[in-house]
N, C-alpha and C positions, 0 to 999 in steps of 0.2 A: 312587395316593396318591403313590407315589415320584416319579413324572413331575410332580405338581403341587408336590412340595416342592423338586424339583430347579428348575422354572421360577421359584418363588419366590425360591430363593436366587440365581438369576442373572438376575432381572427386570432389574435397572440395567444390567447389561451387554448384555442382549439389546435393549434400549431403545436403548442408546447405540450399538449397531452398525445398527439400522434407521435410527436418525436420521443417522449417518455416511453410510450407503448412499444415503439420500434427497439429502444434500447433495452427494455425488460422481456421482450419476446424471447431471446434466448435463454433466459433464467427460468422463463415460464415452461419451456421445452424441456429444460433439464428436470425441473421438478415433477412434470408430468411422467417423464421416462423413469423417473426414480421409482415409480411404482409398477413399472412394467415387468411382464414374465416373458423373456424372448424365448422363442423355441431354438434358435442357434446360438452361435458365438456373438452375433452383432446386435447391439440394442439399438437398431435403427428404425424399425418399424413396431407399432403397438400391436400387442398380442393379447395379452390377459393381464388384469388388474390382480397385483400380489404385493404383500408387505414383507417379504422372504428377504428383500435386500436390506431393509431398514432393520429387521430382526438380527441379521448377520452382517453389519457394516464392514467388519474385517474378514469376511468369507473367502476373500481373494488373498492367495499367498502374495506376501511383501508389500501388499498396498498400504497398509496402516504402519508398517516400518518405514516406507519411503515417506509417507504423510508426515510421521513424527520427525524425520530428519529435515524436511521442508519447514515445520514448524520451528524446530530449534535454531534453524539457520536464520529464519525471518526474525525471531525474538532477538537473538543476538546482533545480527545486522541491524536492526532497528535501534537497539541500544547504543551501539557504537556510532552509527551515523547520525542519531540524534545528539548525542553528546558532542562529537566534533564539529557537526553542522552549525549547532546553536553558538558554540564557541567562536566558530569562524564568522557566523552572521554579525554576532556583536562586536568582534574586531572590524569587520569591514564597514560598520554604521558607526562605531564610536571613536574609532582612532584613524588617526592620519599618518600613514607611513609610505615609504617608496613602493613603488609596482602597486599601489592600491587599486588603481584603474586597470591595470593588466589583471590582476587575480580576479576583479569583479567580472572581466570579460571571459577569463578561463573557466570560471565556476560554471558557466552555461554550456561548456564545452562537451561534457558527457552527456548532457541531455539532448543537444543536438547531433551527436555522433551516432552513426548506426551500431547498434549493440554487436554485431558481427565484427566490426572494426576493434572496438573495445575488447571483445571476448579474445579475438586472435592476439592483440597486444599484450593481454594480461597473461594468456598462455605462454607467450614468448617470454615474458618476464619471470615466469615461474620456471620454467624449463631451464632458463639460463642460470636461475639462481640455485638449481637442483632441488627445488621443493617438491614433495611427492603430493601428487594431485589428489584431492579428497575433500574432506568436510571443511578444513580450514582454509584452503585455497578459494573453495566457493564462498565462504564466510567474508575473507578479505576482498574478493570480486564483488559482492553483494554490498559492502559498506561503501567500496570506492563508488559503485553505481549509483546508490541513494543518497550519497552525501549532497549532490548538487541540488537536489529536491528540497531536502531539509534547509539548506542554507537559503535558497529562495523563499521559502514558506516563512522561515524565521526572520529572515531579512526584511521581508515586507510587514511584519507585525513590529519590529523594533523601529523601523523608519517612522511608523505611524503614533509610536509613544510620545507623550508629552514630558519632556525632560523637566518641566517644573514641578511634576509630581515628586520626582527623586529630590530635586531640590528642598522642596517642603518637609520631606523625611529627613534630610540632614540638618534643615533647621531645626527640627524636633529634637536634635541630638542623637539621630538613628547612625549607627555605625555603617560602614560599608557593607558588613554582612548583612545586618538587619535591613538595611534598604534594599537590598538585591532579593533576598528571601521574601519581605513582605510587601514590596512595592514592584520592583522590576520583574521578578519572576512570574507573579500572578498576572500580569498585564501582558507578558509575553507568552503565558501558557497555551492560548489558543492557536497560534503560530507553531509552537513547539509541538502541541498535539497533531495539528494537521500534518507536519512534517513526519511525525512518527507514524502516524496511520498511513500516509502514503508509502514511506518506506517499507512498511510491513507488508502492504500489498504487492508492491513492487517487486520485493524480495521472494515472497511466497509463489508469485507468478511466473518469476523469470525462466526461461528455458534456454534461450541463445548462450548467454554468459555461463550459465551453469553447466550446459553440456559441453562446453570447450574445456572447463577447468574442474570437471568432476572426476575425473579419473573412473575408478569403480564405484563411486557413491552415486546412489540413485535417489533422486528427490520426487516429490509427487509429480510435478509436470513431466518429468522424464519418462516415470512410470506410465502416465497417461498417454504419452506418445508411444511409448513401446506396445502397450496393451492395444491402441488402435491398428497396430498392423496385424495381430492376431485375433482380434475380437475385443469389444469393449464391454467390460462388466457392467452391471446396473449400478453396484455398489460405488463406481466414480460418480454416477449422478447423484447418489446419496450423499456423498461427501460435498459436492458442489451445492446442493440444496442446502444442507447444513449450514455452510459456510456462509451462503447467501442470507440465511434466515439470521444468523449471527449479525452480520453486518447491519441488516435492517433494524434488529433490536438494538444495537448500539446508538444508531442514529436517532431513534426513536427516544431512546434514554436521554441523550445529549438534548434533544428538543424540550423534553419535560423539564430536565434541569434548567435549561435556558429560560423557559416560561417562568419557573417558579423564581428564577432570580428577578427577572424583570417584574413581576409582581411583588416581590419584596422591595425593591427600589422603588416603584410607584407608590 
């Protein structure tokens, strides 16, 4: 009975740990197989421990080139989507204008729409405009795709802001620019950061929209998909593991900063 009672008390925690383990299992497999030395072309069975792939992460032709293209597109798409999305979010929350309700509804459309539909629509638009498919068409498509996610994240943060803080700043003779930079922007920063990180992850990871609008440009997800047809190099697992570790370090860093701020406030 004591075991049953203990299990009931910790059921939520146990379920959460099981779910977390299930979500992290693919990352663990990718990490393990980044140290594998396969005998054939495919890195699907464990053969021998080796550090060769880590010593030569760019040992596969064109892989680091495609990775560089994906990172460049992700960075520029994040900047563009974050700037536009932040302005749209503030406009939707702070101002009243015609068709505001309709725009609020349309913002969620790219999030609900299947990617293949949006990809085909953008491809039709680019072809009708006579645009050459490549880096810039991918960038435009990614900004349009990520925009809704940024607006949603920033809008939720702006709606929770206390307008009395900005009023207090104006009462203390702060100008519009000073109020925005020193009061509004720091309060909205977590939402903006969340939207930016989400945009970067979505842009870097996207395959369907990119594949439709890439032309001859090859991004990292497209390279991985093409490599899977011929043989999966171990270096792909190395890149995946490195990016996972970077993401974990960023999360830990943000947690440390948050804890320090909370201690200072206390």
